[in-house]
ChimeraX commands (.cxc) that place a marker at each C-alpha (Angstrom):
marker #1 position 45.02,45.44,-62.88 radius 0.5
marker #1 position 44.51,44.70,-66.38 radius 0.5
marker #1 position 47.67,42.39,-65.81 radius 0.5
marker #1 position 46.74,41.24,-62.50 radius 0.5
marker #1 position 44.10,39.31,-64.66 radius 0.5
marker #1 position 46.28,38.44,-67.63 radius 0.5
marker #1 position 48.50,36.75,-65.17 radius 0.5
marker #1 position 45.92,35.02,-63.17 radius 0.5
marker #1 position 44.13,33.79,-66.33 radius 0.5
marker #1 position 47.92,32.34,-67.11 radius 0.5
marker #1 position 47.80,28.03,-67.94 radius 0.5
marker #1 position 50.82,28.78,-66.14 radius 0.5
marker #1 position 49.15,30.25,-62.81 radius 0.5
marker #1 position 46.10,28.30,-63.34 radius 0.5
marker #1 position 48.36,24.58,-63.29 radius 0.5
marker #1 position 50.38,26.09,-60.63 radius 0.5
marker #1 position 54.13,26.28,-62.51 radius 0.5
marker #1 position 54.68,30.20,-61.42 radius 0.5
marker #1 position 57.20,29.59,-58.52 radius 0.5
marker #1 position 57.64,33.60,-58.21 radius 0.5
marker #1 position 54.45,35.59,-58.69 radius 0.5
marker #1 position 56.50,38.72,-58.30 radius 0.5
marker #1 position 58.89,38.27,-61.24 radius 0.5
marker #1 position 56.17,36.72,-63.59 radius 0.5
marker #1 position 54.06,39.50,-62.93 radius 0.5
marker #1 position 56.01,41.66,-63.14 radius 0.5
marker #1 position 57.23,40.27,-66.87 radius 0.5
marker #1 position 53.66,41.07,-67.33 radius 0.5
marker #1 position 53.64,44.67,-66.85 radius 0.5
marker #1 position 57.68,44.85,-68.34 radius 0.5
marker #1 position 56.77,42.65,-70.87 radius 0.5
marker #1 position 53.27,44.34,-71.65 radius 0.5
marker #1 position 51.19,40.38,-71.81 radius 0.5
marker #1 position 48.23,40.34,-73.16 radius 0.5
marker #1 position 44.96,38.45,-72.36 radius 0.5
marker #1 position 44.78,35.42,-75.60 radius 0.5
marker #1 position 41.60,35.98,-77.76 radius 0.5
marker #1 position 39.64,32.36,-76.99 radius 0.5
marker #1 position 38.37,31.11,-79.98 radius 0.5
marker #1 position 35.68,29.44,-80.30 radius 0.5
marker #1 position 37.33,25.92,-80.14 radius 0.5
marker #1 position 38.17,26.37,-76.90 radius 0.5
marker #1 position 35.29,27.97,-75.26 radius 0.5
marker #1 position 33.54,24.69,-77.07 radius 0.5
marker #1 position 36.27,22.18,-75.18 radius 0.5
marker #1 position 35.92,24.11,-72.12 radius 0.5
marker #1 position 31.90,23.54,-72.17 radius 0.5
marker #1 position 32.30,19.84,-72.84 radius 0.5
marker #1 position 34.83,19.40,-69.99 radius 0.5
marker #1 position 32.91,21.59,-67.60 radius 0.5
marker #1 position 29.73,19.06,-68.73 radius 0.5
marker #1 position 31.69,16.07,-68.01 radius 0.5
marker #1 position 32.70,17.66,-64.94 radius 0.5
marker #1 position 29.29,17.70,-63.63 radius 0.5
marker #1 position 28.29,14.25,-64.60 radius 0.5
marker #1 position 31.04,13.09,-62.93 radius 0.5
marker #1 position 30.22,14.28,-59.77 radius 0.5
marker #1 position 26.10,13.23,-60.20 radius 0.5
marker #1 position 27.82,9.84,-61.21 radius 0.5
marker #1 position 29.40,10.26,-57.79 radius 0.5
marker #1 position 26.96,11.30,-55.61 radius 0.5
marker #1 position 24.73,8.81,-56.93 radius 0.5
marker #1 position 27.03,6.60,-56.11 radius 0.5
marker #1 position 27.40,7.84,-52.98 radius 0.5
marker #1 position 23.38,7.32,-52.36 radius 0.5
marker #1 position 23.30,4.11,-53.09 radius 0.5
marker #1 position 26.17,3.15,-50.80 radius 0.5
marker #1 position 25.05,5.34,-47.61 radius 0.5
marker #1 position 21.54,3.25,-48.37 radius 0.5
marker #1 position 23.07,0.02,-48.62 radius 0.5
marker #1 position 25.33,0.83,-45.17 radius 0.5
marker #1 position 22.14,2.02,-43.23 radius 0.5
marker #1 position 20.31,-1.27,-44.46 radius 0.5
marker #1 position 22.83,-2.73,-43.09 radius 0.5
marker #1 position 22.80,-0.91,-39.69 radius 0.5
marker #1 position 18.80,-1.09,-39.49 radius 0.5
marker #1 position 19.06,-5.09,-39.69 radius 0.5
marker #1 position 21.96,-5.16,-36.99 radius 0.5
marker #1 position 19.33,-3.63,-34.94 radius 0.5
marker #1 position 17.58,-5.66,-31.99 radius 0.5
marker #1 position 14.39,-6.96,-33.26 radius 0.5
marker #1 position 12.63,-4.40,-30.42 radius 0.5
marker #1 position 14.25,-1.09,-32.09 radius 0.5
marker #1 position 12.82,-2.81,-36.02 radius 0.5
marker #1 position 9.61,-3.23,-34.91 radius 0.5
marker #1 position 9.80,0.97,-33.97 radius 0.5
marker #1 position 11.32,2.17,-36.49 radius 0.5
marker #1 position 8.72,-0.10,-39.19 radius 0.5
marker #1 position 6.19,0.92,-37.08 radius 0.5
marker #1 position 6.95,5.10,-37.34 radius 0.5
marker #1 position 8.31,4.00,-41.25 radius 0.5
marker #1 position 4.44,2.69,-42.00 radius 0.5
marker #1 position 3.15,5.39,-39.99 radius 0.5
marker #1 position 4.69,7.99,-42.94 radius 0.5
marker #1 position 4.18,5.83,-45.74 radius 0.5
marker #1 position 0.40,5.04,-45.32 radius 0.5
marker #1 position -0.14,8.38,-46.74 radius 0.5
marker #1 position 1.96,7.77,-50.03 radius 0.5
marker #1 position 1.80,6.31,-53.61 radius 0.5
marker #1 position 4.57,3.15,-51.60 radius 0.5
marker #1 position 1.86,2.13,-49.36 radius 0.5
marker #1 position 0.33,-0.46,-52.07 radius 0.5
marker #1 position 3.79,-1.64,-53.19 radius 0.5
marker #1 position 4.77,-2.33,-48.98 radius 0.5
marker #1 position 1.70,-3.58,-48.30 radius 0.5
marker #1 position 2.34,-6.36,-51.42 radius 0.5
marker #1 position 6.29,-6.90,-51.30 radius 0.5
marker #1 position 7.69,-5.23,-47.89 radius 0.5
marker #1 position 11.10,-4.20,-47.47 radius 0.5
marker #1 position 11.98,-6.86,-50.65 radius 0.5
marker #1 position 11.38,-3.94,-52.96 radius 0.5
marker #1 position 14.28,-1.63,-53.64 radius 0.5
marker #1 position 11.69,1.18,-53.83 radius 0.5
marker #1 position 10.64,0.52,-50.46 radius 0.5
marker #1 position 14.23,0.17,-49.24 radius 0.5
marker #1 position 14.84,3.59,-50.29 radius 0.5
marker #1 position 11.79,5.14,-48.91 radius 0.5
marker #1 position 12.79,3.52,-45.44 radius 0.5
marker #1 position 16.61,4.73,-45.91 radius 0.5
marker #1 position 14.87,7.66,-46.87 radius 0.5
marker #1 position 12.87,7.73,-43.51 radius 0.5
marker #1 position 15.57,6.67,-41.56 radius 0.5
marker #1 position 17.99,9.57,-42.43 radius 0.5
marker #1 position 15.66,11.92,-41.57 radius 0.5
marker #1 position 14.80,10.93,-38.46 radius 0.5
marker #1 position 17.67,8.34,-36.83 radius 0.5
marker #1 position 20.91,10.62,-36.56 radius 0.5
marker #1 position 22.03,8.46,-35.15 radius 0.5
marker #1 position 22.22,5.82,-37.48 radius 0.5
marker #1 position 23.24,8.24,-39.89 radius 0.5
marker #1 position 26.24,9.63,-37.90 radius 0.5
marker #1 position 27.16,5.69,-38.50 radius 0.5
marker #1 position 27.88,5.81,-42.10 radius 0.5
marker #1 position 31.12,7.52,-43.79 radius 0.5
marker #1 position 30.46,11.52,-45.05 radius 0.5
marker #1 position 30.83,11.64,-48.75 radius 0.5
marker #1 position 34.12,12.64,-48.58 radius 0.5
marker #1 position 35.86,10.28,-46.84 radius 0.5
marker #1 position 33.34,8.10,-49.26 radius 0.5
marker #1 position 35.67,9.87,-52.44 radius 0.5
marker #1 position 38.79,9.89,-50.46 radius 0.5
marker #1 position 38.93,5.46,-49.36 radius 0.5
marker #1 position 36.74,4.68,-52.44 radius 0.5
marker #1 position 37.58,3.99,-56.05 radius 0.5
marker #1 position 34.57,5.04,-57.78 radius 0.5
marker #1 position 34.21,3.89,-61.91 radius 0.5
marker #1 position 32.35,5.64,-64.05 radius 0.5
marker link #1:1,2 radius 0.2
marker link #1:2,3 radius 0.2
marker link #1:3,4 radius 0.2
marker link #1:4,5 radius 0.2
marker link #1:5,6 radius 0.2
marker link #1:6,7 radius 0.2
marker link #1:7,8 radius 0.2
marker link #1:8,9 radius 0.2
marker link #1:9,10 radius 0.2
marker link #1:10,11 radius 0.2
marker link #1:11,12 radius 0.2
marker link #1:12,13 radius 0.2
marker link #1:13,14 radius 0.2
marker link #1:14,15 radius 0.2
marker link #1:15,16 radius 0.2
marker link #1:16,17 radius 0.2
marker link #1:17,18 radius 0.2
marker link #1:18,19 radius 0.2
marker link #1:19,20 radius 0.2
marker link #1:20,21 radius 0.2
marker link #1:21,22 radius 0.2
marker link #1:22,23 radius 0.2
marker link #1:23,24 radius 0.2
marker link #1:24,25 radius 0.2
marker link #1:25,26 radius 0.2
marker link #1:26,27 radius 0.2
marker link #1:27,28 radius 0.2
marker link #1:28,29 radius 0.2
marker link #1:29,30 radius 0.2
marker link #1:30,31 radius 0.2
marker link #1:31,32 radius 0.2
marker link #1:32,33 radius 0.2
marker link #1:33,34 radius 0.2
marker link #1:34,35 radius 0.2
marker link #1:35,36 radius 0.2
marker link #1:36,37 radius 0.2
marker link #1:37,38 radius 0.2
marker link #1:38,39 radius 0.2
marker link #1:39,40 radius 0.2
marker link #1:40,41 radius 0.2
marker link #1:41,42 radius 0.2
marker link #1:42,43 radius 0.2
marker link #1:43,44 radius 0.2
marker link #1:44,45 radius 0.2
marker link #1:45,46 radius 0.2
marker link #1:46,47 radius 0.2
marker link #1:47,48 radius 0.2
marker link #1:48,49 radius 0.2
marker link #1:49,50 radius 0.2
marker link #1:50,51 radius 0.2
marker link #1:51,52 radius 0.2
marker link #1:52,53 radius 0.2
marker link #1:53,54 radius 0.2
marker link #1:54,55 radius 0.2
marker link #1:55,56 radius 0.2
marker link #1:56,57 radius 0.2
marker link #1:57,58 radius 0.2
marker link #1:58,59 radius 0.2
marker link #1:59,60 radius 0.2
marker link #1:60,61 radius 0.2
marker link #1:61,62 radius 0.2
marker link #1:62,63 radius 0.2
marker link #1:63,64 radius 0.2
marker link #1:64,65 radius 0.2
marker link #1:65,66 radius 0.2
marker link #1:66,67 radius 0.2
marker link #1:67,68 radius 0.2
marker link #1:68,69 radius 0.2
marker link #1:69,70 radius 0.2
marker link #1:70,71 radius 0.2
marker link #1:71,72 radius 0.2
marker link #1:72,73 radius 0.2
marker link #1:73,74 radius 0.2
marker link #1:74,75 radius 0.2
marker link #1:75,76 radius 0.2
marker link #1:76,77 radius 0.2
marker link #1:77,78 radius 0.2
marker link #1:78,79 radius 0.2
marker link #1:79,80 radius 0.2
marker link #1:80,81 radius 0.2
marker link #1:81,82 radius 0.2
marker link #1:82,83 radius 0.2
marker link #1:83,84 radius 0.2
marker link #1:84,85 radius 0.2
marker link #1:85,86 radius 0.2
marker link #1:86,87 radius 0.2
marker link #1:87,88 radius 0.2
marker link #1:88,89 radius 0.2
marker link #1:89,90 radius 0.2
marker link #1:90,91 radius 0.2
marker link #1:91,92 radius 0.2
marker link #1:92,93 radius 0.2
marker link #1:93,94 radius 0.2
marker link #1:94,95 radius 0.2
marker link #1:95,96 radius 0.2
marker link #1:96,97 radius 0.2
marker link #1:97,98 radius 0.2
marker link #1:98,99 radius 0.2
marker link #1:99,100 radius 0.2
marker link #1:100,101 radius 0.2
marker link #1:101,102 radius 0.2
marker link #1:102,103 radius 0.2
marker link #1:103,104 radius 0.2
marker link #1:104,105 radius 0.2
marker link #1:105,106 radius 0.2
marker link #1:106,107 radius 0.2
marker link #1:107,108 radius 0.2
marker link #1:108,109 radius 0.2
marker link #1:109,110 radius 0.2
marker link #1:110,111 radius 0.2
marker link #1:111,112 radius 0.2
marker link #1:112,113 radius 0.2
marker link #1:113,114 radius 0.2
marker link #1:114,115 radius 0.2
marker link #1:115,116 radius 0.2
marker link #1:116,117 radius 0.2
marker link #1:117,118 radius 0.2
marker link #1:118,119 radius 0.2
marker link #1:119,120 radius 0.2
marker link #1:120,121 radius 0.2
marker link #1:121,122 radius 0.2
marker link #1:122,123 radius 0.2
marker link #1:123,124 radius 0.2
marker link #1:124,125 radius 0.2
marker link #1:125,126 radius 0.2
marker link #1:126,127 radius 0.2
marker link #1:127,128 radius 0.2
marker link #1:128,129 radius 0.2
marker link #1:129,130 radius 0.2
marker link #1:130,131 radius 0.2
marker link #1:131,132 radius 0.2
marker link #1:132,133 radius 0.2
marker link #1:133,134 radius 0.2
marker link #1:134,135 radius 0.2
marker link #1:135,136 radius 0.2
marker link #1:136,137 radius 0.2
marker link #1:137,138 radius 0.2
marker link #1:138,139 radius 0.2
marker link #1:139,140 radius 0.2
marker link #1:140,141 radius 0.2
marker link #1:141,142 radius 0.2
marker link #1:142,143 radius 0.2
marker link #1:143,144 radius 0.2
marker link #1:144,145 radius 0.2
marker link #1:145,146 radius 0.2
marker link #1:146,147 radius 0.2
view
């Protein structure tokens, strides 16, 4: 079990460079491969890389959220006047209980915070519009994301 663990944690295995896994494991057993001791520097580098990956993922998710809101607002804008009025009426009922009501009364949908609230409302209550927006996975596959 120790040798399997050594093989699985080896950089060759992790990077997919092992062509014959059984032969590699037999070699590890025969040659008595040992787990390498990791220095503090390697552990620190791993933590830095892990933190960077987390930040990159958060950046991608924030870019997707903005993209999704833009697309939802386009879908909202393309609706008939009656459908827009129905959504706005329901939205106004919901927002009347929030801290955004005064901003909405002053600036309406021109305010970015209000647009964000409207998009959140649409996500929660109008699944048919949300279904028209590409998923996060499709967004990642078909869009270049810059950090």
